[in-house]
VMD Tcl script that draws the C-alpha trace (Angstrom):
set ca {
  {164.62 165.07 133.69}
  {166.92 165.77 131.76}
  {168.36 162.37 132.22}
  {165.43 160.67 131.67}
  {164.62 162.73 128.43}
  {168.21 161.74 126.78}
  {167.65 157.82 128.25}
  {164.41 158.10 126.44}
  {165.54 159.10 123.29}
  {168.44 156.62 123.39}
  {165.81 153.56 123.28}
  {163.80 155.30 121.08}
  {166.64 155.43 118.69}
  {168.05 151.96 119.12}
  {164.14 151.07 118.38}
  {163.87 152.44 115.59}
  {167.46 151.31 114.49}
  {165.90 147.58 115.58}
  {162.78 147.90 113.65}
  {164.71 149.70 110.62}
  {167.14 146.03 110.44}
  {163.72 144.35 111.05}
  {161.70 146.22 108.19}
  {164.54 145.57 105.35}
  {164.39 143.16 103.49}
  {167.78 142.03 101.68}
  {168.04 140.62 98.05}
  {170.46 139.11 95.42}
  {169.71 139.60 92.33}
  {170.58 139.10 88.41}
  {171.74 142.61 87.13}
  {168.83 142.59 84.05}
  {166.20 142.99 87.06}
  {168.51 146.04 87.85}
  {169.78 147.80 85.25}
  {166.50 147.91 82.93}
  {165.15 149.94 85.94}
  {162.13 147.18 86.87}
  {163.62 147.19 90.58}
  {163.65 151.36 91.37}
  {160.21 150.53 89.63}
  {158.83 148.11 92.08}
  {160.54 148.71 95.44}
  {158.84 152.31 96.13}
  {155.33 150.16 95.88}
  {156.34 147.66 97.85}
  {157.19 149.43 100.32}
  {154.54 151.58 100.22}
  {151.81 148.16 99.83}
  {154.14 146.56 103.13}
  {155.98 148.94 105.37}
  {158.96 147.73 104.51}
  {162.33 148.77 102.37}
  {163.80 146.42 99.98}
  {167.11 146.61 99.32}
  {169.53 144.35 96.53}
  {172.63 143.84 95.50}
  {172.49 143.29 91.20}
  {175.13 140.76 89.94}
  {175.24 137.10 87.69}
  {172.71 134.49 88.59}
  {176.03 132.17 89.92}
  {177.14 134.57 92.56}
  {173.51 135.59 93.28}
  {173.42 131.92 94.57}
  {176.56 131.78 95.95}
  {175.18 134.81 98.34}
  {172.55 132.71 99.38}
  {174.09 129.56 100.14}
  {177.15 132.23 102.64}
  {173.88 133.52 103.95}
  {174.38 136.88 102.68}
  {170.04 137.37 101.38}
  {167.58 136.94 102.74}
  {165.76 136.36 99.39}
  {167.26 135.71 94.96}
  {165.46 136.82 92.32}
  {167.30 134.94 89.51}
  {166.90 133.16 85.98}
  {168.91 130.22 85.87}
  {166.41 127.55 86.33}
  {168.48 124.08 86.57}
  {170.88 125.92 88.80}
  {167.56 127.00 91.47}
  {166.61 123.70 91.80}
  {170.44 122.84 92.29}
  {170.65 125.34 95.72}
  {167.02 123.89 96.82}
  {168.40 120.24 96.82}
  {170.89 121.58 99.23}
  {169.11 123.06 101.41}
  {169.58 126.25 101.31}
  {166.66 127.95 99.33}
  {163.42 127.25 99.43}
  {159.32 128.17 98.11}
  {160.85 128.96 94.31}
  {158.04 130.74 92.26}
  {157.84 131.90 89.33}
  {156.95 135.70 88.59}
  {157.41 136.74 84.89}
  {159.37 135.67 81.43}
  {160.84 137.50 78.57}
  {163.44 135.78 75.97}
  {166.72 136.07 74.77}
  {167.41 137.36 71.30}
  {171.61 136.85 69.39}
  {171.92 140.83 68.75}
  {174.88 141.33 66.02}
  {175.85 144.47 63.79}
  {173.60 146.29 61.48}
  {176.20 144.73 58.80}
  {175.33 141.30 59.56}
  {179.28 140.54 58.84}
  {178.68 136.48 59.92}
  {175.42 136.55 57.57}
  {172.94 134.89 60.89}
  {169.88 137.33 60.94}
  {167.54 134.72 60.68}
  {169.09 132.28 62.04}
  {168.41 129.33 64.79}
  {170.64 129.21 67.14}
  {172.25 126.63 66.45}
  {172.76 127.78 63.30}
  {173.86 130.39 63.59}
  {176.68 130.24 66.36}
  {178.13 127.53 63.78}
  {178.21 130.69 61.57}
  {180.13 132.76 63.75}
  {182.19 130.42 64.09}
  {182.96 129.06 60.83}
  {183.45 133.05 59.82}
  {185.51 133.83 63.43}
  {183.32 136.88 63.75}
  {183.71 138.54 67.31}
  {181.54 136.73 69.72}
  {181.66 138.96 73.32}
  {179.90 136.31 76.43}
  {179.86 137.61 79.55}
  {181.73 134.99 81.16}
  {180.55 135.52 84.79}
  {178.09 132.08 85.10}
  {175.15 134.63 85.31}
  {172.05 133.13 84.24}
  {172.55 134.99 80.94}
  {175.79 133.30 80.18}
  {174.72 129.69 81.36}
  {171.99 129.54 78.62}
  {174.86 131.26 76.36}
  {176.71 128.06 77.19}
  {173.85 125.75 76.68}
  {173.56 126.95 72.58}
  {177.64 127.03 72.18}
  {176.78 123.16 73.47}
  {173.46 122.08 71.73}
  {175.58 123.87 68.75}
  {178.69 120.89 69.97}
  {180.82 124.30 69.71}
  {183.24 124.50 72.29}
  {183.32 127.96 72.18}
  {185.07 128.26 75.39}
  {188.75 127.22 73.53}
  {188.52 129.59 71.03}
  {191.27 132.44 71.86}
  {190.85 134.98 68.79}
  {187.13 135.42 67.97}
  {185.60 134.59 71.11}
  {185.80 137.24 73.83}
  {184.69 136.44 77.69}
  {184.12 140.10 79.02}
  {183.50 138.78 82.71}
  {181.51 142.13 82.97}
  {177.70 142.86 82.97}
  {174.92 142.34 80.17}
  {174.87 146.43 79.29}
  {178.30 146.80 78.89}
  {178.86 143.78 77.44}
  {176.75 145.01 74.41}
  {178.50 147.65 74.78}
  {181.91 146.31 73.81}
  {180.23 144.16 70.98}
  {178.73 147.17 69.36}
  {182.79 149.18 69.28}
  {184.44 145.51 68.22}
  {181.44 144.77 64.98}
  {180.68 141.87 67.18}
  {178.31 139.80 68.09}
  {176.72 138.80 71.52}
  {173.13 137.57 73.27}
  {171.22 139.17 75.78}
  {167.79 138.95 77.38}
  {165.08 141.16 75.56}
  {164.75 143.06 78.44}
  {167.93 144.83 78.81}
  {168.17 144.62 74.78}
  {165.35 146.93 75.05}
  {167.23 149.04 78.12}
  {169.82 149.68 75.67}
  {167.82 150.42 72.59}
  {166.96 153.47 74.70}
  {170.08 154.43 75.91}
  {171.57 154.40 72.63}
  {168.27 155.72 69.77}
  {169.38 156.97 66.98}
  {173.19 156.21 67.69}
  {172.37 152.07 68.13}
  {174.62 150.48 65.87}
  {173.48 146.71 66.60}
  {170.09 145.07 65.93}
  {168.02 141.04 66.95}
  {169.75 138.72 64.53}
  {168.72 135.83 66.19}
  {165.23 135.34 68.05}
  {162.00 133.68 68.17}
  {163.58 130.00 68.88}
  {161.96 127.97 72.13}
  {165.15 127.36 73.61}
  {165.75 130.92 74.05}
  {162.84 130.97 76.75}
  {163.93 133.40 79.60}
  {162.24 132.42 83.24}
  {162.64 134.79 86.40}
  {161.57 133.40 89.41}
  {162.50 134.02 93.48}
  {163.40 131.48 95.78}
  {163.73 132.03 99.47}
  {166.83 131.11 101.86}
  {166.15 128.57 104.66}
  {166.03 129.33 108.06}
  {167.70 126.18 108.62}
  {170.58 126.68 107.32}
  {170.53 130.33 107.61}
  {169.73 131.58 111.32}
  {169.70 135.53 110.32}
  {168.00 135.47 107.74}
  {164.15 136.51 107.24}
  {161.35 133.72 106.39}
  {158.57 135.92 107.53}
  {160.11 139.39 104.99}
  {161.02 137.01 101.98}
  {157.95 135.38 102.73}
  {155.88 138.78 102.17}
  {157.76 139.48 99.08}
  {157.11 136.26 97.26}
  {153.38 136.71 97.90}
  {153.65 140.66 97.02}
  {155.48 140.26 93.31}
  {153.39 136.92 92.86}
  {149.65 138.52 93.70}
  {148.08 139.88 90.53}
  {148.28 143.06 90.91}
  {151.76 143.35 91.31}
  {151.92 141.50 88.32}
  {149.69 143.83 86.71}
  {152.53 146.61 87.50}
  {154.86 144.48 85.66}
  {153.75 143.63 82.61}
  {152.27 148.24 82.89}
  {156.49 148.58 83.08}
  {157.45 149.34 79.16}
  {160.26 151.09 77.19}
  {160.07 151.99 73.79}
  {156.24 150.86 73.76}
  {157.63 147.57 74.69}
  {156.79 144.92 77.62}
  {160.28 144.37 79.09}
  {158.62 141.59 81.55}
  {155.78 138.68 80.91}
  {154.19 137.79 84.15}
  {153.48 134.57 84.38}
  {152.89 133.67 88.64}
  {149.21 132.10 88.32}
  {150.96 129.86 85.15}
}
mol new
graphics top color blue
foreach p $ca { graphics top sphere $p radius 0.5 }
foreach p [lrange $ca 0 end-1] q [lrange $ca 1 end] { graphics top cylinder $p $q radius 0.2 }
display resetview
């Protein structure tokens, strides 16, 4: 009887581990969904509604796409539409569904040493270059970095060739904003992370938004499932489950209700 009980317990443990592994969805995502606290806010609701645990790695969108191509995750939650479409074209990704958006903003010292407040993006970036004001770039191939580089290109400025005023941090967004603040420089961030930064700094915040509102600063977030035909180890049903859950009206309202300092960090748009 004792042996039978031990065997039974052993089988139960194996089954429990198997079920636990089966009911866990692995995601690669951008730092903004993590740094803002959005995923910490959504994950327990997802598990309660579906019984599936959500686990994630937060990194730049470029690295997240590589994780998808390496078959390391089941789904991506990223914000670089052009790169996402190229990834899908490789056959590794599919079922791309938009979830929400916010916008990018350029932030700088409250004293605005380059006098760019209120300018359009191209004019502001050219002014920063002409005045040799410090600009801090993530330099990490993230969705934010990709957008920033496209804005420099639109401004006809080869920022990467600069050595004195253009600084590539290789860091996430919050650390990059902090570095810009410490060095009296500028940077570009998504608005959700900026609101998070303001909530952390409070009265000690020495930065402000100097460029915003241009249509080129639109920032779309989408989920992309990994193709099981390319990655036999992935869990397409759980990826589909999350996609359906995060785009349904109740969850979209939950995203809309996620606020800091009375401001929405992301605007749901799955139905657009």
